[in-house]
ZATORDO-762365 format. One line per 4 residues: number of its first residue (from 0); their letters; for each residue x, y, z of N, C-alpha, C. Coordinates in steps of 0.1 Angstrom, whole numbers, plus 5000, padded with zeros to 4 digits. Layout:
N
NUM) A) X,Y,Z,X,Y,Z,X,Y,Z  ...
END
This chain:
193
0) MGDH) 5008,4988,5000,5000,5000,5000,5009,5012,5000  5018,5014,5009,5027,5025,5009,5022,5037,5016  5030,5047,5018,5027,5060,5024,5026,5070,5013  5015,5078,5014,5012,5088,5004,5016,5102,5009
4) FQTI) 5019,5111,5000,5022,5125,5004,5017,5134,4993  5014,5146,4998,5011,5158,4989,5019,5169,4994  5026,5175,4984,5035,5187,4988,5031,5199,4979  5028,5210,4986,5026,5223,4980,5039,5230,4980
8) VDRA) 5045,5232,4968,5058,5238,4967,5057,5252,4962  5064,5262,4969,5065,5275,4964,5076,5276,4955  5073,5278,4942,5084,5278,4932,5092,5291,4931  5087,5301,4938,5093,5314,4936,5100,5320,4949
12) ASPQ) 5098,5314,4960,5104,5319,4973,5119,5318,4972  5126,5329,4976,5140,5329,4977,5144,5322,4990  5157,5318,4991,5161,5312,5004,5159,5322,5016  5159,5335,5013,5157,5344,5024,5142,5346,5028
16) QAPQ) 5133,5344,5018,5119,5345,5020,5113,5333,5026  5119,5321,5024,5113,5308,5027,5109,5307,5042  5118,5311,5052,5114,5309,5066,5102,5318,5070  5101,5330,5065,5090,5339,5068,5077,5334,5062
20) LAER) 5078,5330,5050,5066,5325,5043,5061,5312,5050  5070,5304,5053,5067,5291,5060,5059,5294,5073  5065,5304,5081,5059,5307,5094,5044,5313,5092  5042,5321,5081,5029,5326,5078,5019,5315,5075
24) VVEW) 5023,5306,5067,5014,5295,5063,5011,5286,5075  5021,5282,5083,5019,5274,5094,5010,5281,5105  5012,5294,5107,5003,5301,5116,4989,5301,5111  4987,5302,5098,4973,5301,5093,4967,5287,5095
28) LVAE) 4975,5277,5092,4970,5263,5093,4967,5260,5108  4975,5265,5117,4972,5263,5131,4959,5271,5135  4958,5284,5131,4947,5292,5134,4934,5286,5129  4934,5279,5117,4923,5273,5112,4920,5259,5118
32) GIVL) 4929,5254,5126,4928,5241,5132,4931,5229,5122  4938,5232,5111,4941,5222,5101,4953,5213,5106  4962,5220,5113,4973,5213,5119,4975,5218,5133  4982,5211,5142,4985,5216,5155,4998,5223,5155
36) AERT) 4999,5233,5165,5012,5240,5166,5023,5232,5171  5020,5223,5181,5030,5214,5186,5036,5205,5175  5049,5202,5177,5055,5193,5167,5058,5180,5173  5055,5169,5166,5057,5156,5171,5064,5147,5160
40) DCVF) 5067,5135,5163,5073,5125,5154,5062,5120,5145  5058,5127,5135,5046,5123,5127,5048,5124,5112  5061,5126,5107,5063,5127,5093,5076,5119,5089  5077,5116,5077,5089,5109,5072,5099,5120,5067
44) GQPL) 5112,5117,5069,5122,5126,5064,5126,5137,5073  5119,5140,5083,5123,5150,5093,5120,5145,5107  5127,5150,5117,5124,5145,5130,5111,5149,5136  5106,5161,5132,5093,5166,5138,5085,5172,5127
48) GHPP) 5072,5171,5129,5062,5177,5120,5050,5181,5128  5040,5188,5121,5028,5192,5128,5017,5182,5125  5012,5176,5136,5001,5166,5134,4988,5172,5130  4979,5164,5124,4966,5170,5120,4958,5176,5132
52) GPNW) 4952,5187,5129,4944,5194,5139,4929,5190,5139  4921,5196,5148,4907,5191,5149,4899,5195,5137  4903,5205,5129,4896,5209,5117,4903,5206,5104  4910,5195,5104,4918,5191,5092,4909,5189,5080
56) QRAV) 4896,5187,5082,4886,5185,5071,4885,5197,5062  4889,5209,5067,4888,5221,5059,4897,5221,5047  4907,5212,5047,4916,5211,5036,4912,5201,5025  4901,5193,5028,4897,5182,5018,4883,5184,5015
60) APDD) 4879,5176,5004,4865,5176,5000,4856,5169,5010  4844,5173,5011,4835,5166,5020,4834,5151,5018  4835,5146,5006,4834,5132,5003,4846,5124,5009  4857,5132,5011,4870,5125,5017,4871,5127,5032
64) ADWD) 4862,5134,5038,4863,5138,5052,4862,5126,5062  4858,5114,5057,4858,5103,5065,4871,5095,5065  4881,5099,5058,4894,5093,5057,4903,5101,5066  4905,5098,5078,4913,5105,5088,4928,5105,5084
68) PWDG) 4934,5116,5083,4949,5116,5081,4956,5110,5093  4966,5102,5091,4973,5096,5103,4987,5100,5105  4992,5109,5096,5005,5115,5098,5004,5130,5096  5015,5138,5096,5014,5152,5097,5020,5159,5086
72) LAVY) 5024,5172,5089,5030,5181,5079,5044,5184,5082  5053,5182,5072,5067,5185,5073,5069,5198,5065  5076,5208,5070,5079,5220,5063,5093,5221,5060  5096,5223,5047,5110,5224,5042,5113,5238,5039
76) TGRT) 5124,5244,5044,5127,5258,5041,5142,5259,5037  5147,5249,5030,5160,5250,5024,5159,5244,5010  5170,5245,5003,5171,5240,4989,5167,5225,4989  5156,5222,4982,5151,5208,4982,5147,5204,4968
80) VFHG) 5150,5192,4964,5144,5186,4952,5132,5178,4956  5120,5183,4953,5108,5177,4956,5105,5167,4945  5100,5155,4948,5097,5146,4937,5086,5137,4941  5081,5130,4931,5069,5122,4932,5071,5108,4938
84) GQGE) 5083,5105,4943,5085,5092,4949,5087,5080,4940  5078,5070,4941,5079,5059,4932,5077,5062,4918  5083,5054,4909,5082,5056,4895,5092,5065,4889  5090,5069,4877,5099,5077,4869,5091,5089,4864
88) PEAV) 5098,5101,4862,5091,5112,4855,5088,5108,4840  5076,5111,4836,5071,5107,4823,5077,5116,4812  5076,5129,4814,5081,5139,4804,5083,5152,4810  5090,5161,4803,5093,5174,4807,5091,5184,4795
92) TCPR) 5086,5196,4798,5083,5205,4788,5091,5218,4789  5097,5222,4778,5105,5234,4778,5096,5247,4779  5099,5256,4788,5090,5268,4789,5092,5278,4778  5103,5277,4771,5106,5286,4760,5099,5283,4747
96) CGVT) 5100,5270,4743,5094,5266,4730,5082,5257,4731  5079,5252,4743,5067,5244,4745,5068,5230,4741  5080,5225,4736,5081,5211,4732,5083,5202,4744  5076,5191,4744,5077,5181,4755,5086,5170,4751
100) TRLI) 5095,5167,4760,5105,5156,4758,5101,5144,4766  5098,5133,4760,5095,5120,4767,5108,5115,4774  5106,5111,4786,5117,5105,4794,5116,5090,4796  5104,5085,4793,5103,5070,4795,5096,5064,4782
104) TDEW) 5098,5051,4780,5092,5045,4769,5077,5041,4773  5070,5035,4763,5057,5030,4766,5057,5019,4776  5068,5012,4778,5069,5002,4788,5074,5007,4801  5075,5020,4803,5079,5027,4815,5094,5025,4819
108) ELID) 5102,5023,4808,5116,5023,4809,5122,5037,4807  5132,5040,4815,5138,5053,4813,5146,5054,4800  5144,5065,4793,5152,5067,4780,5165,5075,4785  5176,5067,4785,5188,5072,4791,5193,5085,4784
112) DAWA) 5193,5086,4771,5198,5097,4764,5190,5110,4767  5177,5108,4768,5168,5119,4772,5170,5124,4786  5171,5114,4795,5172,5116,4810,5185,5122,4814  5196,5118,4807,5210,5121,4812,5212,5136,4815
116) PFGK) 5208,5146,4806,5211,5160,4810,5203,5165,4822  5191,5159,4823,5182,5163,4835,5188,5157,4848  5192,5145,4847,5198,5138,4859,5210,5146,4864  5219,5150,4855,5231,5158,4858,5227,5172,4864
120) AIDA) 5217,5178,4858,5213,5191,4863,5206,5190,4876  5199,5179,4879,5193,5178,4892,5204,5176,4903  5214,5168,4900,5225,5167,4910,5232,5181,4912  5234,5188,4901,5240,5201,4902,5232,5211,4910
124) WHKT) 5219,5211,4907,5210,5221,4914,5209,5217,4929  5209,5204,4932,5209,5200,4946,5221,5205,4954  5233,5205,4947,5245,5209,4954,5247,5224,4954  5243,5231,4943,5246,5245,4942,5235,5254,4942
128) GEAQ) 5223,5249,4938,5211,5258,4937,5210,5264,4923  5219,5260,4914,5218,5265,4900,5221,5253,4890  5214,5253,4880,5216,5243,4869,5207,5247,4857  5212,5244,4845,5205,5246,4833,5205,5233,4825
132) VDCP) 5195,5232,4816,5195,5221,4807,5192,5227,4793  5200,5223,4783,5198,5228,4769,5186,5220,4764  5176,5227,4759,5164,5221,4753,5168,5213,4741  5163,5200,4740,5166,5192,4728,5160,5198,4716
136) ACAD) 5149,5206,4717,5142,5211,4705,5147,5225,4701  5148,5234,4710,5151,5248,4706,5166,5252,4710  5173,5243,4717,5187,5245,4721,5189,5256,4731  5179,5263,4736,5180,5273,4746,5185,5266,4759
140) AVPL) 5194,5273,4767,5198,5269,4780,5187,5274,4790  5180,5265,4796,5168,5268,4804,5172,5264,4819  5170,5273,4828,5172,5270,4842,5163,5258,4846  5169,5248,4854,5162,5236,4857,5148,5239,4864
144) PDWT) 5147,5248,4874,5134,5250,4880,5123,5255,4871  5127,5260,4859,5117,5266,4850,5110,5255,4841  5116,5243,4840,5110,5233,4832,5097,5228,4839  5087,5223,4831,5074,5218,4836,5074,5203,4834
148) WTDD) 5073,5196,4846,5073,5182,4846,5059,5177,4846  5056,5166,4838,5043,5160,4838,5039,5156,4852  5027,5159,4856,5021,5157,4869,5030,5163,4880  5037,5174,4877,5046,5181,4887,5054,5170,4894
152) YFAF) 5060,5161,4886,5068,5150,4893,5080,5156,4900  5086,5167,4895,5097,5174,4902,5094,5188,4904  5099,5194,4915,5099,5208,4917,5111,5211,4925  5118,5222,4921,5131,5226,4927,5129,5239,4934
156) AHLG) 5130,5239,4947,5126,5251,4954,5132,5251,4968  5129,5262,4975,5134,5265,4989,5123,5264,4999  5111,5261,4995,5100,5261,5004,5089,5251,5000  5086,5241,5009,5075,5232,5005,5068,5227,5018
160) FEFW) 5055,5224,5016,5047,5219,5027,5042,5205,5023  5048,5195,5030,5046,5181,5027,5037,5174,5037  5025,5170,5033,5015,5164,5041,5016,5149,5039  5017,5141,5049,5018,5126,5048,5005,5120,5052
164) NWPP) 5000,5111,5043,4988,5103,5045,4976,5111,5049  4973,5121,5040,4961,5129,5041,4952,5126,5029  4939,5128,5030,4930,5127,5018,4935,5138,5008  4931,5137,4996,4934,5147,4986,4929,5161,4990
168) FTEE) 4937,5171,4987,4934,5185,4990,4924,5190,4980  4916,5200,4984,4907,5207,4974,4916,5218,4967  4911,5221,4956,4917,5232,4948,4916,5245,4956  4905,5247,4964,4904,5259,4972,4915,5260,4983
172) FRTR) 4918,5249,4989,4928,5248,4999,4942,5252,4993  4945,5246,4982,4958,5248,4975,4959,5263,4971  4948,5268,4966,4948,5282,4962,4950,5292,4974  4944,5288,4985,4946,5297,4997,4960,5296,5002
176) ISEL) 4967,5285,5001,4981,5284,5004,4989,5293,4995  4986,5293,4982,4993,5301,4972,4991,5316,4976  4979,5320,4980,4976,5334,4983,4985,5338,4995  4986,5329,5005,4994,5332,5017,5009,5333,5013
180) LDGH) 5013,5327,5002,5026,5328,4997,5028,5339,4987  5021,5350,4990,5022,5362,4982,5018,5360,4967  5009,5349,4965,5005,5346,4951,5015,5340,4943  5026,5335,4949,5037,5328,4941,5031,5316,4934
184) RTAY) 5038,5313,4923,5035,5301,4915,5038,5289,4923  5029,5279,4924,5032,5267,4932,5032,5255,4923  5038,5244,4928,5037,5231,4922,5030,5222,4932  5023,5212,4928,5016,5203,4936,5022,5189,4933
188) VWGK) 5032,5185,4941,5039,5173,4940,5032,5162,4949  5029,5151,4943,5022,5141,4951,5028,5127,4947  5027,5118,4955,5031,5104,4952,5031,5095,4964  5039,5085,4964,5040,5076,4975,5053,5069,4976
192) L) 5056,5064,4987,5069,5057,4990,5066,5043,4993
END
């Protein structure tokens, strides 16, 4: 079965903005009763997270409100490669020319030649915070965080809110988080481990 996660990633927050924006969002989540202020051992990948609050249902559709979340919220405020967990990224689209590059075959096997420049760039971005990939179609050098990944499989950012084992979020909840992030462009990375 596995553990599922949903991550709302702020794609525009700078390293300097991330802690302040994270605090704003967590304060709102606590005030709404969606998560608790106290931090406990309730998330994967970090020692402490915010457990679900008494009004966690405000983040999900009424049809999903009978599925109680059993883990909490991890907040990331440093350079992080957010990814969809199991499986492989299907494709990536250049923001300059709009051409989509397939990264897997119809049998879900990685296409090594297509993946190689992205794999190298991901390693570089993780280490330095900067990386570019030359588009196979238009040949422009495009910063890695600007590429659009199918199903938001990857997001490269300094701020993310990762909820473990919660029902799916409503579009209204995700929009409200974006508004609290000064209207920054967000990614919705989801998956399971």
